[in-house]
N, C-alpha and C positions, 0 to 999 in steps of 0.2 A: 658177879656178872652185872654189867651195867645195862641200862635200858636199851642202849644201842645194840647189845649183844643178842637180844631176844628177837624171835622171829616177828616179821611184820604181818599185819592182817592180809588176808587173801586179796589178790588183785582182781580188778575187773578187766577181763581180757578184751582185746580189740583185734578183730580179724584183719589180715592184710588187706590194704585198700580202704579200710573203714576209718573215718575220722573219729577221734575220741569225743565222747559226749561231754561238753563243758559243764553241763548241769549234773553230771554224775557226782555222788557224794565225795569221793576221793579227789576228783578234779577240782571241785569247789574248795575243799580244804587245802589242797596244794596251792591253788591260786592265792588264797588268803595268806597262807604261810609265807609265800614269796614277797607279798606286799608288806605285811605287818611284822613278820619275824625279825628282820634286821634293824628295826627302828626302836632304840631304847626309850623313846618317849611313849611307846605303846607296850613294849614287852621288855622285861629285864630277866636275864638268866633263864632258868627253866620255867618261868611263870607263864600265865595265860593259858586258856583252854578253849578250843573250838569244837563244834560238833555239827553233824548233819544227820537228819533222820530220813529214812525211806522205808515205808511200811513199818515192820516191826524192828528194823535194824537201825542202830545208831552207831556212827563212827565218831570217835572222839580222840583227842590228843592223848598219847601215852604219858603216864606219870613220869616226871623227872626229866623229860626230854626238852631240848631247846626247839622252839618253834622255827627258828631260822635254819634248822637242819632237817625239817620235815619236807616231804615232797608229796607228789600225788600217789605214791605207793609205799611210803615209809613214814613212821612216826605216829601212826594211828592204831587204834584197836577197835574191835567191833563187839557190841553187846545187844541184847534184846532189851530195848528201852522200856517197854511196857512192863516186863517182868521186874526190871529194876525199880520202876516207879511204884509198882504194887507192893514191893518188898521193903520199901522205905519205912523206918520207924515213923509213925504218924506224928504230925506237929502237936506239941503240948505247950501250955503256958510256960514261959521262962526259957531257959537254955537247956540243951540236951544233957542228961546225966551220963554217968560212965557206962551204964548198960546200953543205952541208946547209941552212944558213940562206938562201943564195941560191936554192936550189931551192924552199924553202918560200915565200919571198917571191913567186917567180914563180907558184907554185900559187895563192896568195891573189889575186894581181892578175888572173889569168885565170879565176877561179872563177865569176863571175856568169853567169847563164843567157844574158844578152844584153849586148852592149857598152854599151847605154844605162843599165844598172843600176849603182849605185854599188858600189865594192869593199866586200867584207865586212870585219867585224872581223878584226883580226890574230889573234884567238883561234879562228879558223875550225877549225883542226886539232883543238883540244880538243873543240869541239862535234861534230866529225865522228867522233872515236874513241868518244865516249860515245853508245851506241846507243839510249838511251832517247829518247822522243819530245820531252820538254821538258828544257831545260838553262838555268839562270839563274845567271850569274856576276855577283855584286854585290860592289862594293868596300866591303863592310860594315866599319865601324870596330869594331863589336862583334866581328866575326869575326877581325879582325887581332889584337885584344887576347886573344881566346880562344885563337887558334892559338899565341900566344906563351907560353902556360902549359905547363909540363913535364908529361909523363906522371906520374900519381900526385898531381898538385896537387888537393886536395879541392874547389877551386872549379870544376874541370872537370866533375865529376859533376853539380853543381848547374846549371851553364850548359847542359849537353848533355842534361839530363833531358827537356825537352820534345821534343827531336829524336828521342831513342831511344824515348820513349813513343809517338811518332807512327809508329814502325816504320822509321825511317831509319837505315841504317848510317852510321858516321862514319869517314872515312879522312883521315889527315893527310898533307899534301904539303909538303916542304921548300921554302924560297925558291928560285925559278927565274925566269929571264928570261921575260917574256911571249912568246907565240908558240910556236915549235917546241919550245923547252926545256920549257915548261909542258905542252905536248901530250905529250911523251915521259914526263914525270913522272906525268901522269894515266894514260897507257896502262900504265905499269908497276904501277899500283895497282888495275887491274880484276881482281876476284876472283870467279869466273874471268873471262876476258876478255869473255865475252858477257853477263855478269850485272852490269849497272851501274845498275839501277833503284833508286829510293828510297834515295838516298845523299846525304849531305852531305860534300863535300870541304872541309876546312879548309886554306886555302892560307896558308902562312907569309908575312906581310907583304903579302898580296894579296887578302884577303877570303874569300869563300865561293863554292862552286859547288853548286847544288841540282839534283838529277837525279831525274826520275821520269817514268813514262808518264802520270801524272795531274796536270794543272796545278793542280787544286784542292788536292791534297795538298801541293804545293810552297807554294802561297799560305798555307795554314794553318800548316804547320810553320815556315815562314820567319817568319811573324808572331809565333808563340809564342816562337821562339828570340830574336827581336829584343826582345820585351817583357821576357823573363827576363834577357837579357844587359844591357840598358840599366839595369835595376834593380840587378842584382848588381854591375855595373861602375861604378855611380854616375855615369851620364852625364847625368842630368836637369838638373844645374846648369850645364851647359856648352853653351849655345846658340850659334848662329852669331854672329860678331862684328859690331859696327857698322862700316860701311865708308865711308870718305870718299875721294874721288878728287882728286888733285892733278896738277900739270903733269908730274910725274916718276913717276907710278904711284899705287898705292893705299896707304892706311893702314887696317889691320884692327885695331880697338880691342877689347881683351878685358877692359875694366874691370869688367864684370859677373861675370866668372868668379871663383870663390873662390880659385883658384890658377892659375898659368901657368908651365909649365916647357917652354921652347922647345928642341926638339932640332933643330939645324941639319942634321944628317945625314939623308938620306932614310929614311923608315920604310916607304914603299910605292913601287912602280915609277913611278907617274904623277908623283910629286914629282920624281924623278930625270929623267923624260922632259921635263917642261915647264919645269924650272929646271935645265938641264944645265950652265950656266956657273958655276963656283965663285965667280967674281968678281962675279956678278950674280944673287944669290939673295935671297929674303926674309930680312930681318934684324930682330932684336928691338930695340925702342927703348922701354924702360920696360914699360908694359902694352900696347904696340901693336907690330904687325909691319908693317914697310914692305915693299911688294912692288913690284919694278921693273916698268916698263911693258912691254908686248909681248903679254900674254895678254888675252883678253876679260875685263872686270872680274869677272863672275860666276864664270867658270872659276877665275880666280886666287884669289878670295876663298874658294871652296869647297876648293881644294887646300890653302891655308894653314890653313883651319879644321881640315881632317882631320889635317894634320901636327901642329898645335898640340894637338888633342884626344888623339891617340894618344900623343904624347910626354908630355903632362901626366898622363894617367891611368896610363900605363905606369910612370912614376916612383913614383906613389902606390901602385901595386899590386905593385911590385917585379919588373917584367917588362922584358926586353930586346927592343926592337922595332926596332932599327936594321937597315936592309936590308943584307945582306952586301955587302961592298965590291965583290966580283966582279960582282954583279948591278948595283949602283948605278953602277959606273963604265962599264958596257958597254951598258946598256939603251937609252940615248938614241941610240946610234949604229946601232941596228938599222934596216934599210931601211924596214920597215913602221912603225916608230915615227916615223921622220922624215916619212913620208907622212901619218901620222895627225896629227902635230903641225902640219903645214902649214896646214890649214883654220883651226885655232884661232889660229894666229899671223897669219892674214890673208895667207898666201902662196898663190900659185896652185898 
């Protein structure tokens, strides 16, 4: 059974003659999904996760679902965010061990308010420790390239000017495995622990996390950052590839790009998750990349597009964007990543 087969969270009813509340949690999430979901520079495949809190309730994207298929009443699940936060394995020095990872997986699997609801995103812990009402984790390619710049790089000031002008703090987070390790990394950067509003977290190799009590502030600051970054980073000439399907997979054609520098090592976690076998990975053939069968075509094409764009622009900009080997070699084995991968791979 795929994620789409499961029941959606309960809807917020609107009486006849009443206008829907645009600030209602599911309305905010649906509006975000319509804007961000179709853009492969922000979201690829079933990646990204968004949440809205109201009182003790947290609505968050369902695991394994595509954001562009979510709406104001579909694609989300509901949890008690304070209970989830209090049940998290507490941060310890270093990276989580097997016992902590197993406890975290169990927490996520039993988090939905009712058994009929889909399981939440594996990033539930991060959304729970961030106390602000709105949290948006986008797999922004602009964000990955920006996070790869060293402190003191003059390009950083230009890229982050719209963010800081909007009143958002900027905090950088080193590369971490999705799930519990990323939750711990975020928790260590709360300054102080209860003041985490109006913040942009730049995640190394993993995009961005926008945090605020005001959804409109996130939408505006995120839009301004993306516009500035796409201009400064020179992304306009690098559109999605033309894709042809054959009996053994896809061919992604990048003939229209002014340059192509394919990096075979993963530059972001989802590439490692959805192409875990070193013997069966996308491969460069001239100006095309052949993608083995197994993933839904659109998911596969978007992941290859992201890998190609990040690698190509990183080389031109003098940036190191290769995902640390420790993360790349272990992320696909996480229980929650295996479960998330299953719907996309057509597995029950």
